[in-house]
C-alpha positions in Angstrom: -116.1 -8.8 -162.2 -112.4 -10.1 -162.6 -111.3 -7.6 -160.5 -113.5 -8.6 -157.7 -112.5 -12.4 -158.2 -109.1 -11.6 -157.9 -109.4 -9.6 -155.0 -111.1 -12.1 -153.0 -108.2 -14.6 -154.0 -105.8 -12.2 -152.7 -107.6 -12.0 -149.3 -108.0 -15.6 -148.6 -110.4 -17.0 -145.8 -107.8 -17.6 -143.3 -110.4 -18.4 -140.6 -112.4 -20.7 -142.8 -112.6 -23.8 -141.0 -113.1 -27.6 -142.7 -116.6 -28.7 -142.7 -117.7 -31.7 -140.8 -118.7 -34.4 -143.4 -122.2 -35.9 -143.3 -122.7 -38.7 -140.7 -123.8 -41.1 -143.4 -122.0 -40.1 -146.7 -124.1 -40.8 -149.6 -121.2 -41.6 -151.8 -117.5 -42.0 -152.0 -115.6 -43.0 -154.8 -113.3 -45.0 -152.6 -115.8 -47.1 -151.3 -117.9 -49.7 -153.2 -121.6 -49.3 -153.0 -123.8 -51.9 -154.0 -126.5 -50.5 -156.1 -128.5 -52.3 -159.1 -127.0 -50.8 -162.3 -129.5 -49.9 -164.6 -127.2 -48.6 -167.9 -130.6 -47.6 -169.4 -130.4 -44.4 -167.0 -127.8 -42.0 -169.1 -129.9 -38.8 -168.9 -132.3 -36.5 -166.4 -135.8 -38.0 -166.2 -138.6 -37.1 -164.2 -140.6 -39.6 -161.8 -144.2 -38.4 -161.3 -145.0 -40.7 -158.6 -142.7 -39.3 -155.9 -141.6 -36.3 -157.4 -137.9 -36.9 -157.8 -135.9 -36.7 -160.8 -133.0 -39.2 -162.1 -129.8 -37.1 -162.7 -126.2 -38.0 -163.8 -123.8 -36.9 -161.4 -120.4 -35.6 -161.8 -118.2 -35.1 -158.5 -115.7 -32.2 -158.9 -113.5 -30.3 -156.7 -115.6 -27.3 -156.9 -119.0 -25.8 -156.0 -121.5 -24.5 -158.9 -124.2 -22.0 -158.0 -127.0 -21.2 -159.9 -126.3 -18.8 -162.6 -122.7 -19.2 -162.5 -120.7 -20.1 -165.7 -118.6 -23.7 -165.4 -115.8 -24.3 -168.2 -114.6 -27.6 -167.7 -112.2 -30.2 -169.3 -113.6 -33.8 -168.9 -111.5 -36.5 -168.0 -111.2 -39.7 -169.7 -113.1 -41.5 -167.1 -116.0 -39.5 -167.8 -116.4 -40.5 -171.7 -119.3 -42.6 -171.3 -121.3 -40.3 -169.1 -120.7 -37.6 -171.6 -121.3 -39.3 -174.7 -124.5 -40.6 -173.3 -125.7 -37.1 -172.0 -124.7 -35.3 -175.3 -126.2 -37.9 -177.4 -129.3 -38.6 -175.6 -130.3 -36.0 -173.5 -131.8 -33.1 -175.4 -131.3 -30.9 -172.1 -128.0 -31.8 -171.8 -128.1 -31.3 -168.0 -125.6 -33.2 -165.1 -125.5 -32.6 -161.4 -122.2 -31.0 -159.9 -121.5 -32.5 -156.7 -118.8 -31.1 -154.5 -115.7 -33.8 -153.9 -112.9 -33.3 -151.4 -109.8 -33.6 -153.9 -107.2 -36.2 -152.4 -103.8 -34.5 -153.0 -101.8 -37.8 -153.4 -104.8 -39.6 -155.7 -107.2 -37.3 -157.2 -109.3 -39.9 -158.7 -110.1 -41.3 -155.2 -111.4 -38.1 -153.8 -114.9 -38.6 -152.1 -118.1 -37.0 -152.2 -119.7 -36.2 -148.8 -122.3 -33.8 -149.4 -125.9 -34.5 -150.6 -126.4 -31.0 -152.2 -125.2 -29.9 -155.6 -126.4 -28.1 -158.6 -127.4 -28.7 -161.8 -124.9 -27.6 -164.7 -126.9 -27.4 -168.2 -124.3 -27.8 -170.9 -124.5 -24.7 -173.4 -121.8 -25.6 -175.8 -119.2 -28.1 -175.9 -116.2 -29.4 -178.3 -114.8 -33.0 -178.5 -111.0 -33.0 -178.1 -109.0 -35.3 -180.2 -108.5 -37.7 -177.3 -112.3 -38.0 -177.1 -112.6 -35.8 -174.1 -114.8 -32.6 -174.0 -114.5 -29.2 -173.1 -117.7 -28.0 -171.7 -119.2 -24.5 -171.4 -122.0 -25.1 -168.8 -124.2 -22.5 -167.0 -125.5 -23.3 -163.1 -129.4 -24.1 -163.0 -131.5 -25.3 -160.0 -130.0 -26.9 -156.6 -130.8 -30.6 -155.7 -130.6 -32.7 -152.9 -129.5 -36.7 -153.5 -132.3 -38.9 -152.1 -130.9 -42.1 -153.6 -127.9 -43.3 -155.3 -129.0 -45.5 -158.4 -125.7 -46.4 -159.7 -122.4 -45.9 -159.6 -120.9 -47.5 -162.9 -119.8 -46.7 -165.1 -120.6 -43.3 -163.8 -123.1 -42.2 -160.9 -126.8 -42.0 -161.4 -128.9 -40.3 -158.6 -132.4 -39.7 -157.6 -132.6 -36.2 -156.5 -135.3 -33.8 -155.2 -135.0 -30.0 -156.2 -134.0 -27.3 -153.5 -135.4 -23.9 -153.4 -135.0 -21.2 -150.7 -138.0 -20.8 -148.4 -140.0 -17.7 -148.9 -139.7 -15.5 -145.8 -142.6 -15.5 -143.6 -143.3 -11.9 -143.3 -143.6 -10.2 -146.5 -141.9 -7.3 -144.8 -138.7 -9.1 -144.7 -138.4 -8.5 -148.4 -137.2 -5.0 -147.6 -134.8 -6.6 -145.0 -133.3 -8.7 -147.7 -132.8 -5.7 -150.1 -131.1 -4.0 -147.3 -128.7 -6.9 -146.8 -128.0 -7.2 -150.4 -126.9 -3.6 -150.5 -124.6 -4.1 -147.5 -123.1 -7.2 -149.3 -122.4 -4.9 -152.5 -120.9 -2.3 -150.2 -118.7 -4.7 -148.6 -117.5 -6.3 -151.9 -116.6 -2.6 -153.2 -114.6 -2.1 -150.1 -112.7 -5.2 -150.4 -111.8 -4.4 -154.0 -110.7 -0.8 -152.8 -108.3 -2.2 -150.2 -107.1 -4.9 -152.7 -106.2 -2.3 -154.9 -104.2 -0.6 -152.4 -102.4 -3.5 -151.5 -101.6 -4.4 -155.0 -100.4 -0.5 -155.4 -102.8 0.1 -158.3 -103.2 3.8 -159.5 -107.0 4.0 -158.5 -106.1 3.1 -154.8 -107.5 6.3 -153.6 -110.4 6.4 -155.6 -113.8 5.0 -154.4 -114.7 1.9 -156.3 -117.5 2.5 -158.3 -118.6 -1.1 -160.0 -122.0 -2.1 -160.4 -121.6 -5.6 -158.8 -125.4 -6.3 -158.5 -126.5 -5.2 -161.9 -130.1 -5.1 -160.9 -130.3 -8.8 -159.4 -132.9 -10.0 -156.8 -131.4 -10.5 -153.5 -131.7 -14.6 -153.8 -129.5 -14.9 -157.2 -127.2 -12.1 -155.9 -126.6 -14.2 -152.9 -125.6 -16.7 -155.5 -123.5 -14.6 -157.3 -121.7 -13.4 -154.4 -120.7 -17.0 -153.1 -119.2 -17.8 -156.4 -116.7 -15.6 -155.8 -115.4 -17.6 -152.6 -113.6 -19.9 -154.6 -110.5 -20.0 -152.4 -112.7 -21.8 -149.5 -114.9 -24.3 -151.2 -115.9 -25.7 -148.0 -117.7 -22.2 -147.0 -118.9 -22.0 -150.6 -120.7 -25.6 -150.0 -122.3 -24.1 -146.7 -123.8 -21.3 -148.5 -125.0 -23.8 -151.3 -126.8 -25.4 -149.0 -128.7 -22.6 -147.0 -132.3 -22.7 -147.8 -132.7 -19.0 -146.5 -131.6 -16.2 -148.8 -131.4 -13.6 -145.6 -129.2 -16.0 -144.0 -127.1 -16.5 -146.6 -126.7 -12.9 -147.5 -126.0 -12.4 -143.5 -123.0 -15.1 -143.6 -121.5 -13.4 -146.7 -121.7 -10.0 -145.4 -120.0 -11.3 -142.1 -117.2 -12.7 -144.0 -116.4 -9.9 -146.3 -116.2 -7.7 -143.1 -113.8 -10.1 -141.5 -111.7 -10.1 -144.8 -111.8 -6.3 -144.6 -111.0 -6.3 -141.2 -108.1 -8.4 -141.8 -106.7 -6.6 -145.0 -107.1 -3.0 -143.3 -104.8 -4.6 -140.5 -102.2 -5.9 -143.1 -102.4 -2.5 -145.0 -101.7 -0.6 -142.0 -98.6 -2.6 -141.1 -97.4 -2.4 -144.7 -98.0 1.3 -144.9 
């Protein structure tokens, strides 16, 4: 799968447009939000009265998807959150929310999205400077309903987000067909990337089991995780609540990439 990631990195999303920020951003690190600070909130907890969950949030310049791995070195400013998380939360879960990086001042990057993904720490190592190296796995998606605190780290009330089931049971066959089409386009992208790179197997058909038996929904998230050259596109895919729509968008994106790559290969040949 590393070859697939390299292939998609080589064929960048030249037509990707910057997403429009939310009309009312939930949180900006550059803006002071007056909220009641309850420092006892340091781990994910459920509230049965409104079916919401309190979750520590870590804004990051990336989009995490369910089932994806996350390898992350924490920053010094995240020490309090991570110490509390690893010491008091048996599940060791926090929310990852895409933050738009500021090239001149990374610490002032703003969060203008309300949907993210839970990261569960499966392994960690404390570094000499009291930071952490984390190995995490993406879990379920969430939608922020309210900001509970912003200092010393962000905590939000969230609701879980799942894809809507198809209204017609026969649409399951359509999703299987879409998933197969997406896998075929991914293989074609790898093949043309091999040609552009002048690899030995440039004339061979790429025969890699990309899907590995996944159902359409987790496969759609897996595919989206490889579009890391366009985090704004990834965020759009994360926010979609329909598997078929997500697969169609991925199919069309891969088709466009393949068309552009084929054009450049013909020019270079």
